[in-house]
C-alpha distance (Angstrom), angle and dihedral (degrees) to the residues before:
residue distance angle dihedral
M1 . . .
R2 3.81 . .
R3 3.81 90.8 .
I4 3.81 91.7 51.7
L5 3.83 91.1 48.3
L6 3.81 91.5 47.5
A7 3.81 91.1 48.1
A8 3.82 91.0 49.6
V9 3.83 91.6 50.0
C10 3.82 90.0 49.9
V11 3.82 92.5 49.9
V12 3.83 92.2 48.4
T13 3.82 91.6 46.4
L14 3.81 92.8 49.6
G15 3.79 89.7 47.3
L16 3.79 91.4 53.4
I17 3.78 92.3 47.2
G18 3.80 90.6 49.8
S19 3.81 92.3 51.0
V20 3.81 95.0 55.9
Q21 3.79 107.2 104.4
S22 3.76 119.8 -135.8
A23 3.77 131.4 172.4
P24 3.79 113.0 -86.5
P25 3.82 107.4 -109.5
S26 3.80 91.6 -127.0
A27 3.82 92.3 55.6
V28 3.81 91.6 48.4
D29 3.79 92.2 48.8
E30 3.82 93.1 44.2
V31 3.82 94.6 50.7
I32 3.80 94.0 46.2
A33 3.83 91.8 45.6
L34 3.80 91.0 49.2
T35 3.81 91.5 51.0
K36 3.80 91.4 49.5
A37 3.83 90.1 48.2
I38 3.81 88.7 54.4
W39 3.81 89.1 51.3
A40 3.81 91.9 49.3
A41 3.81 90.7 51.4
D42 3.81 90.1 47.6
M43 3.81 90.3 52.3
K44 3.80 89.3 53.2
K45 3.83 88.7 45.6
D46 3.81 87.9 -122.1
V47 3.80 98.9 150.2
A48 3.82 95.4 175.0
T49 3.82 92.6 57.3
A50 3.81 92.7 42.2
M51 3.81 90.5 53.1
K52 3.83 95.3 42.9
N53 3.82 95.2 101.9
V54 3.79 97.5 34.0
A55 3.81 114.9 114.4
D56 3.80 118.7 -122.1
D57 3.82 90.5 -119.2
Y58 3.84 93.5 47.6
T59 3.80 116.0 151.1
E60 3.79 129.3 -161.9
F61 3.79 141.3 -173.3
N62 3.79 117.8 -162.3
D63 3.79 140.7 156.6
D64 3.82 94.6 -106.8
Y65 3.82 97.6 66.7
P66 3.82 129.1 42.4
T67 3.80 94.8 -138.9
R68 3.78 139.9 48.3
L69 3.81 112.7 -83.7
D70 3.80 108.3 -131.7
G71 3.78 122.7 -156.5
K72 3.77 139.2 12.0
Q73 3.82 92.8 -97.6
I74 3.81 96.7 60.2
N75 3.80 89.6 46.9
R76 3.82 90.4 48.6
N77 3.82 90.8 50.4
L78 3.80 92.1 50.0
A79 3.81 91.7 45.1
E80 3.81 91.3 51.3
A81 3.81 91.3 49.0
T82 3.80 90.7 48.9
A83 3.82 92.4 46.0
S84 3.79 90.0 58.5
G85 3.82 90.6 57.0
A86 3.79 126.0 96.8
G87 3.83 99.4 -113.1
S88 3.77 121.6 85.9
V89 3.79 139.3 -174.1
I90 3.79 108.5 -117.2
A91 3.80 99.7 176.1
A92 3.80 136.3 21.3
E93 3.78 129.1 -179.6
M94 3.78 133.9 176.4
A95 3.80 118.2 -139.3
N96 3.80 129.9 -176.3
Q97 3.79 92.1 8.8
K98 3.76 119.1 -177.6
V99 3.80 127.3 179.7
Q100 3.79 119.2 -162.0
V101 3.80 114.3 -168.0
Y102 3.79 123.3 -160.9
G103 3.79 107.8 176.3
D104 3.80 106.2 -67.6
V105 3.82 94.4 -6.3
A106 3.80 123.6 86.7
I107 3.79 125.2 -174.4
L108 3.79 116.2 -160.0
T109 3.79 118.4 -166.4
Y110 3.79 123.7 179.4
N111 3.77 147.1 140.9
Y112 3.79 112.1 -102.2
I113 3.80 115.9 -142.2
G114 3.78 116.7 -176.7
A115 3.77 148.4 142.3
T116 3.80 129.3 -128.7
K117 3.79 127.5 -161.8
D118 3.80 118.6 -150.4
K119 3.82 127.0 -147.9
D120 3.82 90.3 -89.0
G121 3.79 92.7 54.2
K122 3.80 95.6 -106.2
V123 3.80 112.0 146.2
E124 3.80 118.7 -143.5
P125 3.80 127.3 -174.3
S126 3.79 118.3 -121.8
R127 3.77 129.0 -165.2
A128 3.77 137.1 172.7
K129 3.77 145.3 168.0
S130 3.78 106.1 -117.7
T131 3.78 139.4 -167.4
R132 3.81 124.9 -177.1
V133 3.78 124.8 -177.0
Y134 3.80 118.4 -155.2
V135 3.80 130.0 -171.7
K136 3.80 122.3 -159.8
K137 3.79 110.5 -135.9
D138 3.81 124.4 170.8
G139 3.82 89.7 -8.6
Q140 3.82 94.4 -54.1
W141 3.80 129.7 104.8
W142 3.83 114.4 -126.1
L143 3.79 125.1 -166.4
V144 3.82 105.4 -128.5
H145 3.81 103.2 166.3
A146 3.79 140.0 10.1
N147 3.79 135.4 -177.3
F148 3.80 118.7 -164.6
A149 3.80 116.0 -174.4
P150 3.78 126.2 178.1
A151 3.78 116.3 -107.0
R152 3.77 104.0 -136.3
């Protein structure tokens, strides 16, 4: 009787463990790699590559503008204007990253830790609390929304 009870407990426990959803490793790796590729393109001031996987209806909140930025085109225009400036990101790291996957939607949250060099060569640290929302469409992840808040 004890063996049957122990076997039943094991089966129920394994069933519960198997039913817990976790993000598929490939989705986690793909979303983080895509975000880091966007950063690398930004560092090179390559706006076209940085915007490659941004959806046309992309939206963004950030500390630089008092309103939501609607659409890929406005973000592209602002990115191009910023890329022509003298300052540049020289380092970018992702800390405390977490990817939550719900079917074809992935939410990446992380703390951004970076460094920016101004036109005079002065290096300043930069940090933010970041959220990016990706949607997988036709086998490709697309950035559809981001929220970048300063970490004070």
